[in-house]
N, C-alpha and C positions, 0 to 999 in steps of 0.2 A: 410814863409812858416813854420808850425811846424813840429817837426821829430815825427816820431811814432816808439815806442817799439814794438818789436816784442814778443809775448807770446812764450813761451818756447814750444818747439815740441819733442815730443818722437819720437822713430822711425818709419818712414813710414808717417811721416808728419801728425800725429795724436796729438791732444792735449794731454798733460801729465793727466796721472789719479791721483787722491789723494786716498791713501787708503794702504793697506798692499798687499805684495805679496802672491802667495801662499804658499812660502818656508818659510816666515815669520808667517803664520798661523799653518803650519803644524808644525816647531819648538814649537811654543807656545802650540799647543795640546800635543806633546810629552811631554814637561816639565810639563804640568798641569796633565797628566796622570800617571806620574812617582810619583808626590807629592801625588796623589789620593791612588795610590797602597800603599806607605810609610804610610799614615795615616791608611789605611786598615789593615795594616800587624800589626800596632802597635795596635790598637784596639783589634784585634783579640788575640794578645798576653795577652794582659790587661784582657781580658774577661776569657782566660784559668787559667791566673793567680789568679783573684777574684773567681773564681770557686772552684780552689785548696784549696784555704785558709777558704773559706766557708764550704767544706768538712772537713777539718781538726778541724774547730771549732765545729762543729755539733758531731763529735767524742769525743772532749774532753768534752763537755758537758753531753753527753751519760755515758762516764766514771764517771765524778763528779756525776752525779745524782745515779747511779748506787752505788757508795761508801757513800754516804749520806743514801739511802735506806739499805746497809749493817750495818751501824753504828747505824741508829737509834734505832733499838732494843737493842745494845747492852749497858753495865754499860760505862758510858764515865769515870769513875774514874781512869782507869788503863793506860798503855802504849800500844801503838800501832807502830808494825814495820813495815814501808814503805820505800821499795826501800832499805833495810839493814841499815835505821838509826832509830832512837827510836824518839818517838813524844808522847805527852799527848794530849788528847782530851778534848776539849772546847765546850761545845753546847751553842749555841746563839740563844735567843728567842728575838723576836719584841716585841716593847712596848704593841702591842695590842694583840700579842700573837697567831697572824695568821702564821707567818713564822717561821722556826727555821732552823738553818744549824749548821754545825761542824767545828770548826777551829782547825787546827792542829799547835801545839807549839811544835818546834824542844827543844828537852833536851839536 
């Protein structure tokens, strides 16, 4: 005669189920939602930092363009006072003559 091995039984004489319990699923969803919130918060903070940097760059570019426009009509041989320091102006023109700018050299 052969011996039979009994299948494991859960409570109530039902065969054991394979899978996750409701508690395990809820814990996994909680962990994933916390990670999602952290990623969204980091993304939002990065976006606001990028916007602030771009706003500052645009302001600096406008100021530089305004300074160049002011200096374009002046005689570039003299000295200029910028923030309490003396600078000499050097006009720089591209090889094809289409672009020109001004360079401040500290004296």
